[in-house]
N, C-alpha and C positions, 0 to 999 in steps of 0.2 A: 504492501500500500506506498502510495505516495505521501511525503509528509504536507502537511497544509499549514496556512495559519490557524495558531490557536496549540499548535503541537508541541511537544516539549522536544529538545534536540536528544536522541538518544546519548548514553552514557556510554565512551566507547575510547579505545586506546588510537592515538594517531603519533605520528614522528615529527620531529622539528629537529632541524639544525642548529646547533649553537656552536660558540666559540673552542668548547672541549669537544667537540662530534656530535653525533645524534642522538638524540634525548629523547625518551618517551614521555608523551602527555597525553593529556586525555580532554575530552570535550568538556568535562567537568572544570577543569582549571581554565580554560578557553571561554566559556561562556556563563559560568557561575557567578550572579552579582555584577554582571557587565551589560553594558549594552553592544552589540556586534555586528559588524556587517561581515557576512561569509559570501564568497564568491565563489565559484566554480568554474574550472575548465576541464576541457576534453584532454588536453595535454601541455606540458612545457612545452616549448621551442616549436609550437606549431603556427602555423599561419595567425590566424585571427586573433588567437590568444597573446600572441606575442607584438602583434601591430595593432591591437585595439585595445582587446578586452585587461590584462594587467596594466598596461600605460595608462588608461584613464582612473585608475582607481591611486597609482601611483600620483598622477597631476591634480587629484581630486582630495586626497587624504587630509590635508589640512583643512578642508572646507566639512569634510565629514566629522573630524575631530571636533570640529568648533560648535558640531549640532550634537554634540555629547556622546559620538560614540567614543568608545574607550579601545576598542580592538578592532583591525580591520586584518581580515583573514581570506587568504588565498590557498585553496583545496585543489588537488588534483591526483589521479591516479597515474602517480608516478613515484619513485622512491627518493628517500631524504637527500640525498646526493645529488638528483637531477633538480630538485625544487630548491634547494640551497644557490646552485650553480644559476640557475633561471633568475631567481631571486637577484642575485648579486649582479647579472649581465642587464637586468631592467633596472637598478637600481632603488630596490625596494627599502635598503637601510634598516631603520628602526619602526619605520613607518606599516610595514605590510608583513604579518607574518604568515610564512611558508610552512604551510600543512601538507604533510605526504601521508596518501591513502593508499599504499603500495599496492593492497591487495584489494583495492575497490569494496574493503568492508564497511565503509561508512556510505559510500555512494547508494550501496545495496541496501544498509540498513534504512535508509529513509527513501528509499524507494525511485532513485535518480541514476541507477546505473544506466549505461549506453553498450550494446552489443556491438563492440567494433571487432568481432574476431573475424569475420569475413573479409575484412577489409586489411588482416594482418597487424591489428592495433590492440586485441583482447579488448578486457572489458575496460572501460573509463568510465568518466561522471559526464551526465550530461550538463549542458553550460545553464548556469541558475545564480540567482546572487537573492540573499534573506537578510533581511536582519531579526536580531533575535535581542530580547530583554531577559535578563536571569532564567536564559536558555529556554523561553518560549518564543515561538516564531511569530514576529509582528508583521511581518511584511514577507512576501514571496514573487519572485519574478522568474518563472522558469521559460526557458527558451524553445519556440518551435526549432524543428531540423534545420539546420541552416541559418537560423536566425539570430540575431544579434540588435535588440531594442531592449528587454525587459529585464536585463541583469547587467545591462554595462552601467559604469559608475553616476553618468549622469543620471538614469533613470533611479538609482537607488540614493542620489544627493535629494533630487525632489520627492522622494518618500519618506525622506526624514523630516 
């Protein structure tokens, strides 16, 4: 079943890169007691994700934080090393937390997995963005296949 507004983010483990190397984190650590913008991309270093999706959040991070957002996080079905390298290449710095959902467990848990096995890309995440307050989804923008409107940074900024 696909997550919807009013639902609670499931409690799960994810990976994040730190100066000391990969570290396990949890959705509870990311969301509990915070206002969070989470956006998902089908893959790091892929065309739309690298040219438009992540850069939009990098450019709008200050405006989002000015609207009370505590954390902006990007999640993809990639390993922690790829997410770290992509974040560095895109200049995310301290503004965006790069979360690795390496086995698509989170994407599947919220019903937003994307089967790209037929194209040689395995399981991925659909493109979406959400706003959550203390772990409860208050806004959700899921893209239609090939779309890029509901989850772009400007749409989320307007929803805040």
